[in-house]
N, C-alpha and C positions, 0 to 999 in steps of 0.2 A: 360558495365552491369549497371554501376550507372545510365548512362543516359538513359537507357531504362527503369529503375525502377521509375527514376524521370518522364519520361513522361508519364507512366501508372499512376501514383499516381496523377497527375495534373489534370487527368480526373476526379477524385473525387472532390466534393465541400467539402471540410473539414470544420466543424464547430469548433470554437475555441474560448476561452476567456482568455486573458492573457498569453496565452502559444503559442509558434511558432515552427513550425518544422524547423530542420535545415538541417539534411541529413538523408540518409538511405543508408542500405547495404543489400543486399540479401545473407544469407547464404546458404549453399548447402542442410542443413537440415531444423530443426525446432527450431527456436532460443526459448529455454524454460526459460532460467534464465540467468542472468548478473550480474557481479560484477565489479568496476571501481577501478583501482589504477593507478595512475599517467596518462600519455597520453592514457594508455590502457584500453580497454573494454574486458572482458573475458566472452565468450558467450558460455554456455551450450547448445550445438546445436543438442540434442537428438541424432538421429542415425550417426550424423557427428562429433560427439565428442567435443572437446574443440576449439573454434576458437577465436584467439587473435585479436582485431581490434584497429588500431591506430585510436584515436580521438584527435588528435593534432589539427587538423581542423576540429572541430565538423561537419562543414557543408559538409565535404566530406570524411565521415569515409572509412578506406580501410583495408582489412585484411592483417595484417603482417605476421601472422604463424598460424599453427595449429597443434594440436596433436589428431589424430583419437583414441579415446577410444575405448575398446573393447566391452563395453555395450552401454546404451542409457543415455547420459548426461543430467540429469534434475536439478542439482543445482550446484552452485559454490561458493566458497570464496576465497579470496587472502589475503596472509599474507607473507611479505618479498619476498623471490625470488621463492614462491612456489604458484601453484592454486591447490586448493582442488576441486576435482570434485565427486559429487554424481553421480554415473554412473549406477543407475538402478540395474540389477541383477548381475553387476560386482562390486558393492561395491565402496569403496572410492579409488579414483586414485590420487595420488600425482603427480603433474607435475611441473617441474623445468622451470620457465619461465625467468631465467637471461638473454637469449637471446630470445626476444619476437618473432623473426622470425624463430626461430627453438626451439620450445618447447620440452621438452623429458620427458618421465615419469621416475620419481625418485625411486618410491615404490608403494605399493598398499596392501590395506586389503580388502578382500572379506566377506564384513558382511553378515549374515545370510538371512537377507530380500533384499528389493528393495530400495537401497540409492536413496533418493529423495530430500532431502535438507541437507546442511551443514552450520555450522558456526564454527569458529576457535578462541580460547581464550588462550594464553600462548602456553603451550606444548600439547596442546589437540585439536581435532577435534571433534565435536559434530555432529553426523550424524542422521537425521531423516529418519529412515529404513523402514519407512511404517509398514507392519505387524509385524516388529520385534522390534518396539520401539525406544527409544534413545539409539545410541552406543557412549560410549566414548574412542576415540582411541588417545592413546599416539603416538605424532609426533615428539618427540625429535630427533629421527633419521628419516628423511623423506624416506630415501631408505629402512626403514624396520618398518613400521607404526604396531603396536600391540594394540589390544582391551585392555582398563584398566577396563572396566567395562560397565554395561548397566542397563535401566531401561525400563520394558516391559509395555509400555504405554496401557490403555485399548481400544484405537481407533486405528487409522491408522496415524502414525507420517509422517507428510508431510513437515512441515516447523519448523524451531528453528532459536532461538536467544538466545544469551548468555549476561547476566549481572551480574558482582560479582559473589556471590556463587550459581547461580540459572541459570538454562536452561529453556526457554519457548519454549514449543512444541504445534505446530498447530498440532491437533490431530484428525483432520477430524470430524466426527460425534461426538466426545467426547469433543470437545471443547479446551480450553486453559488449557494445564497441566503445573504446575510449579514443577520443578525436582530441588532438593537441590544436587549440584555437589561439596559442599566442600571436600569431600572425592571422587575423580574421580572413584576409584575403587569400590566404593559402592554407587551410585547414588540413591537418595529415594524421594519418592512423598512428596512435600511440601503442595501443595495445587491444587485447579482447579477452573475454571469457565466455566461451560457448555453453550457455546454460542448457539444462536437459530439455526444456520445454520450449515455449515461444515467449520470448521477452517482449511485454507489451507496454511497460511503465518501469520509471525507475526514479528514485530519490536517493539523494547524497546527502550523508551526514559525517563530518570528521574524516576518519580513514576507510569509511564503508559506503558502498553503494547497495541500496536494497532495491532488489529486481523482482518485481512480479512476473511469474513465469507461467501464467496460466494454470493448466492443469498441473503444475509443478510447484504450486505455492509461493512462497517467499523466499529468496536466495539471497543470502549476505556475501558480499564481495569485498575482499581486501584489496582498496585501490592505494595502498601505500606507495607501491611502486606501478605506476600506470601502464609501464610497458609489460607488467605481467601480472594482471589482477588474478587473483584466486578465491575459490569459494572457501569461506571458513564456517558456515553453518546454513541451515535452512530449516524453515517449518511449513510441512505441507498442509496447506489450509484445506479445509473439506469442499471447497467449491472450485470455481474457476478463478482465480486473482486476475484482476484486471486494472487495478489502480492502487497507489500507494503515497502516503505522506508520513513524515517521520517528525516526531517533537519529542524532545528530552529522550528518555529511555524507552520509547514505545513506537512502534511503526503500525500504522493504521491500514489496515487493507480492506479494499473493496473486492468482496469475494463472491460475486455472484449472488450468493442467497443471503449474503449478510456483510456487517462490518465486523471484522476480526481485529482485536488488538494484540499484539505482539509484544511482549517484553525482549528487549535486545540489550539489556545491560550487559549480558554476556553474548557477544555476537556469535561464538562458536555454537551456541546452544539456545537460541531464540525458543520462546515458550509462550503459547498462549495465556493472555492475562485476563482477557474479557471479550463479549462478543454481543452482538444483536442480531437476531434472524429477522431481516428488514422485510417490509412489503412488497418493496419493487426489487429490481436487479441492479445492485450496486455497480456502477463502472467507473466510477471516480471518486477521490475523497481529498478533501482539504480540511485543515485544522487551524482553528484560531482560539488560542487559550483553552477554556474548557468546553469548547464547541467543536464538534466535527460536522461539516456538511457533505452530504452524499447526492451525487448525481446518480439517480435510480432509474433512468430512462423514463419510465411514467410518472415518476415523482423527483421531486427535490425535497429532501428532509435534513432536519437538524438534531443532533445527539447529544447528551450531557455526557462528558467524558471528564467531569471533575475529578472523578476517583483517580485517574490518571494523571491529570494536569496539574493537580495542586501542589504548590510548593511544599506544602507539609501535609502530605497523604495522610488518611485517617489510618490511625494503627489497628489492626486485626488481630484477633485471636489467632495465632500462628497454627498452623496444621500440626498435628500430633506427630511426634518423632517416633511413634510405635510402628515400625517396620519390622517384619519377622518374616523368615522363611523356615518353612517346615515340610518334611524332614530336613534336616541338613547334618551330615551330606546327603545330596539327592542322588537316587539311584533308580531310575535316572530323571523322575519328574516329582515335583512338588507342588506347593502352594506358597504365593506371597501375600502377606497379609497386612493390611493397612487400616489405620483407624484414622480418620479425618474428623477434625472438630467443627469444619463447616464446609460448605458446597464450593467446589472450584475445579480448575483445570489441573490435571495430573498426568505426568508421563512417567512411565517406569521402564527402565531399559536394563539390559545387562551387558558388562562390559568385561574383556580379559584382563589378565595382568599387565597388558602392554598397553592398555586404555582403549583399544578397538570395541567398537560396538559389537556385540555378539548375538544378541536378540532384543526384540521388541516385545515387551509383555502386554503394554496397554498405554493407551493415550485418548484422553478425552476428559469431559466434565463428569465428576463424581459428586454425589449426594454426601452430605455429613454422614458419619457412622462406620460401622464395620464391613470391610470388603476383603474377600478372598480371590485372588487372582491365579489361576492355573499356570505352572511355570513348568512347559516342557523342555526337557534338557537333552533329549535324545539325540539332537543334533551337535550337540556340543561334545568334544573331547573331555577326558577325564583331566580334571584340573580345579584351578582355583579362579572364581569370578566374582564380580562385585555387582550387586543389585543396587540401582540408583533409582530413587523417588524424587521427581523434581516438581516443584508448584511455582508459581510466580515469585514465591516470597523465599523459598528455602529449597534445600536439596539435603537428602539423606542418603546415606550409602550403608550397605551391610555386605559381609562376605558371605559367599555361598561356594560350597565344595561339591563337584560333581564326580561321582565314582560311577564305573562301569565294570 
């Protein structure tokens, strides 16, 4: 089976930057979500329940065992010896994974809605229950989970992450909802940020929530004040962003047609640092060390992300700082010239003297060499501007004067 899949995929010319595919496994259902613990990946495989995949050798993932849940497995979280499966209309299923080759159900709680996402913290599982909002389930006794409390979000709860005393809910068309869970029996709204698209998943790291907003890419939301979260930056991925994981200075986005790696070292200006155009349709992603695991519906795949995950990342030749604008002053248009020493993702923007973005000149992958980008300044008032070229490793700024 693995040989056949590898042969089929080799027929595709996969485009990539700093990411390498390692292995692939074809699940019987639709790989919808994934969590990783130790040498195993736990795949929510929709109509085929929970699949346990041995990734000891990431180049050759192989199924170790499975448990066919009664519903449609759409989300999964792992804590200790248990996998917690958001099983659609069959609620939360608690699966004992002490023996990965023979997982068995320990207990369940049939939530009132359609369980889509799940996060575990301490003695509680937090279930994104679609039309029934956030359900807080006490899992102290895994054989008899019981609801402790709930919060009815205004939208459709699809994804959830927990950090400290707050649950962060990706609430579809109602954006990011921040829920205070200090008292699990009585969770209450703390604040919200209405993203421009459909919030479908969320990861939290430090003072930021990273929301994948479907056709509006990755949104970076400052949650320092949970009562008033606000967007500090975004990166509009090329596909439909559906899953996200954060590790170190990078956000890994399952983006419909590929895995996108976004440098978030500067949250106000996230920039793509690498990618892999996957053979399947990535719906969810989990990261463990130097390996990214993708649930790609028809495939489960492993990817080498050691370029980003290494504690001592490889030193690369820097991009050339040769950024020029001519003519300068512009009247009213000109050309931005950049010379790159290697292939990479580049973003070129124009800012006014107050730091406001005035124009986007280019964003994408450029090959090494000489590039001339048209700079149409007809829509800009006479004045001083700054042309900024940004890569994953550096930023170069040049002054430009527009005269009309």
